[in-house]
N, C-alpha and C positions, 0 to 999 in steps of 0.2 A: 413658567411652573410653578404649580402649587406645592404648598409643603407635601401633601399627599402624592405627590409626582402625577398628578393629573395635569391636564394643559386647560387654558383659557383663551378666548379670543377678544379681539376688540369688542365684540358684541357684548360679552360678560361686563367689560369695562362701560361702555354706554349703558346698558341696563342699570348699572349701580349709580353712575353719575346722574341719571334722569331720576330714579329713586330718592337721591338726595337732593333733588330739586334744582339741579343745574341746568340752565337752559341750553338748548341746543336748537335755534330757531330755523336753521336750514338743513337739520337732519343730521349729518356726518360730523359738524364742528360744533364743539362746545364753547360756552362763555365761561371760562374756569381758569385757575391758576395751576402752576406746576405742582403745588402743594396739594390742591384737590384730586390731582392725577395720581400723585404718589400715594396719598390716602387711600384712594381707591384700589390702587394695586395691591398695597398691604393688606387690606380687607381680602379681596380675593385670593391672594396668596395665602395668608395664614387660614382663610375660612373663619375667620372670628370676627363679629362686627365691630367696627372701627368708629364709635360714636363720638370720640374725641377727635377724629381726623388727625391722628398721629402720622408721621411720616417715616418713623423708623421704628425698629423692632428691636428690643432689648430682652434678651434670655434672662431667666431668673438665676441668681447666684446659687452655687451649689446647696448653701445652707437654707436658702429660700425654698429650692426644691425639695430638699427633705423635709422641711417643715410642712409643706403642703401634702407631700406622701405620707407623713405619719397622721396629719388631721384626717385626711381621707381614710386612712386605715382603721383610725379610731371610730370615726362615724360608721364605716362598714360593720365592724366590729361589734358595736354598741346596737345597730340595727339587728345583726344575726342574735346576739344575746338576748335581746328584748324586742322580738317581734310584735307585739301588740303595743308598744311602747311608742311616744313621739320622740323628736330628737331630743338629746340631753340638753338641759338648760344649765346656765353659767354655774351653779351650785355643783353639779354633778361632772362638770368638767374639771373644776377646781380640784375636787376630790382624786382625780386621775393623775397619774406620774407626770410631772412638767419636765419638759426639756430646755435646756438653756443652750443656746448656739454660740459659741465664741469662733471667731476667725482665728484660723491657725497662724 
């Protein structure tokens, strides 16, 4: 099952392995490692391109997730308040309120 609760088949895995350049000279069988398969499964399940061929998924720590959420909110707020402006530059970001995250 994918993270979005949709299902995938072996054909999805085959398509991705071929796209990554892994040989399958006789059609059904591929010349690859277990890690190649694990990386393909992770990419299909997560829906995120796995360029590094990682075989494990690690979720962000709560403080990392909070930092990402605050950053997204900042840029959305900036865009809403400045519709004709481009993304803020470094100096504009520094002027904004900064948050320091410390583990509990």
